[in-house]
C-alpha positions in Angstrom: -42.9 10.0 -30.2 -44.0 10.9 -26.8 -43.2 14.4 -25.5 -42.2 14.4 -21.5 -42.7 17.8 -20.1 -41.1 19.4 -17.3 -42.4 20.9 -14.4 -40.6 23.1 -11.7 -41.9 22.9 -8.3 -41.2 25.7 -6.0 -41.8 25.7 -2.2 -39.9 26.5 0.9 -41.6 23.8 2.6 -39.3 20.6 1.6 -42.5 18.1 2.7 -44.6 19.8 0.1 -42.0 19.8 -2.8 -41.4 16.1 -2.0 -45.2 15.3 -1.8 -45.8 16.8 -5.3 -43.0 15.1 -6.8 -44.4 11.9 -5.8 -47.3 12.7 -7.5 -46.1 14.1 -10.8 -43.0 12.3 -11.8 -44.5 9.2 -13.1 -45.7 12.0 -16.1 -43.3 14.5 -16.2 -40.0 15.7 -15.3 -39.2 17.5 -11.9 -37.3 20.2 -11.3 -37.2 21.7 -7.4 -36.2 24.7 -5.8 -37.0 25.8 -2.2 -36.6 29.8 -2.6 -37.6 32.0 -5.0 -34.1 32.8 -6.1 -33.3 29.1 -6.6 -36.5 29.1 -8.8 -35.4 31.9 -10.9 -31.9 29.7 -11.7 -33.6 26.9 -12.5 -35.9 28.7 -15.1 -33.0 30.0 -16.6 -31.0 26.7 -16.7 -34.0 24.5 -18.1 -36.7 24.5 -20.6 -39.7 24.8 -18.0 -43.1 24.0 -19.7 -45.0 24.7 -16.4 -44.0 26.1 -12.8 -46.1 25.2 -9.7 -45.0 28.3 -7.0 -45.6 28.9 -3.8 -46.2 32.7 -2.9 -44.2 33.1 0.5 -40.9 32.0 -0.2 -37.4 33.2 0.8 -34.9 35.5 -1.3 -37.8 36.2 -4.2 -41.3 35.3 -3.3 -43.6 34.1 -5.5 -45.2 37.3 -7.0 -41.8 38.6 -7.1 -40.6 35.6 -9.1 -43.7 35.5 -11.2 -42.7 39.3 -12.6 -39.2 38.0 -13.3 -40.3 35.0 -15.4 -43.0 36.9 -17.3 -40.3 39.3 -18.6 -39.1 36.8 -21.0 -41.3 33.0 -20.5 -44.8 32.7 -20.8 -45.2 28.8 -20.2 -48.2 28.6 -17.5 -48.1 29.1 -13.6 -50.1 27.7 -11.2 -49.8 29.3 -7.6 -50.2 27.5 -4.2 -50.3 29.4 -0.9 -51.4 29.1 2.5 -52.8 32.7 1.9 -56.6 32.7 1.0 -57.5 36.1 0.7 -59.1 37.3 -2.5 -56.1 40.1 -2.7 -53.2 37.6 -3.1 -55.2 35.5 -5.6 -56.3 38.3 -7.8 -52.7 40.1 -7.5 -51.0 36.8 -8.9 -53.6 36.5 -11.7 -52.9 40.1 -12.6 -49.1 39.6 -12.7 -50.0 36.3 -15.1 -50.4 33.3 -13.6 -52.9 31.1 -15.0 -54.4 29.0 -11.8 -54.4 29.3 -8.2 -54.9 26.7 -5.3 -54.8 27.5 -1.8 -53.2 25.2 1.1 -54.0 22.6 2.1 -54.7 20.9 -0.9 -55.5 17.9 -2.5 -52.3 16.5 -4.7 -54.6 14.9 -7.3 -56.2 18.3 -7.8 -52.8 19.6 -8.6 -52.1 16.7 -11.1 -55.4 17.3 -12.4 -54.9 21.3 -12.8 -51.6 20.8 -13.9 -52.4 18.5 -16.7 -55.4 21.0 -17.8 -52.8 24.1 -18.0 -50.0 21.9 -20.4 -52.9 20.3 -22.6 -54.2 23.8 -22.9 -50.7 25.1 -24.2 -49.1 22.2 -25.7 -51.9 19.9 -27.2 -53.7 23.0 -28.7 -50.9 24.3 -30.1 -50.3 20.9 -32.0 -53.7 20.6 -33.0 -54.0 24.1 -34.6 -50.6 23.7 -36.6 -51.6 20.1 -37.8 -55.6 21.2 -38.9 -55.4 24.9 -38.7 -52.0 26.2 -40.3 -53.8 28.9 -42.4 -56.7 30.0 -40.1 -56.9 33.3 -38.7 -59.2 35.2 -37.1 -59.7 39.0 -37.7 -61.9 41.3 -35.9 -61.7 45.0 -36.6 -57.8 45.6 -35.8 -57.1 42.5 -33.8 -55.5 39.3 -35.7 -55.1 35.9 -34.0 -53.2 33.9 -35.9 -53.8 30.4 -35.0 -50.9 28.9 -36.5 -48.7 30.9 -33.9 -51.3 30.8 -30.9 -50.3 34.9 -31.3 -52.4 38.0 -31.2 -51.8 41.3 -33.4 -53.2 44.4 -32.6 -53.0 47.1 -35.5 -50.1 44.4 -36.8 -47.9 44.8 -33.4 -48.0 41.6 -31.6 -49.7 41.3 -28.3 -47.9 39.3 -25.4 -50.9 36.7 -23.8 -50.5 34.4 -21.0 -51.9 30.8 -22.1 -55.1 31.3 -20.4 -55.8 34.8 -22.3 -55.3 33.6 -25.3 -57.6 30.6 -25.1 -60.0 33.1 -23.7 -59.4 35.3 -26.7 -59.7 32.3 -29.1 -62.9 31.1 -27.6 -64.4 34.2 -27.9 -63.5 35.6 -31.1 -64.3 32.4 -32.6 -67.9 33.7 -31.9 -68.1 37.5 -32.2 -71.2 39.0 -30.7 -72.1 35.6 -28.6 -72.5 36.6 -24.9 -70.1 33.7 -23.0 -71.1 33.4 -19.1 -68.4 32.9 -16.8 -69.1 29.1 -16.3 -69.2 28.9 -19.8 -65.4 30.4 -20.2 -64.5 28.5 -17.1 -65.6 25.2 -18.8 -63.9 25.7 -21.9 -60.8 27.0 -21.2 -59.9 25.2 -17.7 -61.5 22.2 -19.0 -63.1 21.4 -15.6 -66.5 22.0 -14.1 -67.2 25.5 -12.7 -68.6 24.8 -9.1 -68.0 28.4 -7.1 -68.2 31.9 -8.1 -64.7 33.3 -7.8 -62.8 36.3 -9.5 -60.6 34.8 -11.7 -62.8 35.0 -14.9 -63.0 39.1 -14.0 -59.5 39.3 -13.8 -58.0 37.7 -16.6 -60.8 39.8 -19.0 -59.4 42.8 -17.2 -56.0 42.1 -18.4 -57.0 41.3 -21.9 -58.7 44.4 -21.9 -55.3 46.2 -21.0 -53.9 44.5 -24.0 -56.4 45.2 -26.8 -58.4 48.3 -26.0 -57.4 51.7 -26.4 -59.1 52.6 -22.9 -59.4 49.9 -21.0 -62.0 51.8 -19.1 -64.1 52.0 -22.1 -63.6 49.1 -24.2 -65.2 48.9 -27.5 -64.1 45.3 -28.5 -64.4 42.9 -25.3 -67.8 44.1 -23.4 -69.4 43.3 -20.1 -73.2 42.2 -20.6 -74.5 43.1 -17.0 -75.8 40.1 -15.3 -75.1 37.6 -18.0 -71.3 37.7 -19.1 -69.2 38.7 -21.8 -69.0 39.0 -25.5 -66.3 40.3 -28.2 -67.4 42.2 -31.4 -65.5 44.4 -33.8 -66.3 48.1 -32.9 -68.8 49.8 -34.4 -68.0 52.5 -37.5 -67.8 56.0 -36.1 
């Protein structure tokens, strides 16, 4: 049985909502909203698999809406906005967004990004359940349960976004290996890394906040200056 996923498109520009609906409705169920408040109601009334959110919306803006969504939902979120400043992008990622595209955009890129996000979450989960139901990765006090796509720290569940989970899964499978930003991006986003930005750095920072005792002095997820990042069990004291 083929699963048809539901995508929420929220933007106060009706033309953009209509454009994205035309490109996405062939493969997905589409739920629409023209304000942040309306989008929140749609999240409460539908099972959403992916949200495409504008930042500048009346009622709740996209950043406020994302905070509300992350209180109880962990589906991937793709931001799109006329704002191109790095601050807005970084803030969105810090709040739990999975990806970001600036306006004006190519609708085909939105389709590609949406498909990649959904594959990461749903196809990856199905593969784990089928092929790796009993596999767990343990690193110090961290335990990655691949059957449930959950991370535990000292026995306590750690809430991760889908992107954070994929980054950790990639790195915990090969502890001690140094991963460049390019390698992480191409493995997790399933796309070519064509330009340098701060996305990976922000996701790494968010992960550290969740797994480290002191994110300023990480013992698990370390930066290798000039090369990239690696994860390893902390050294015995």
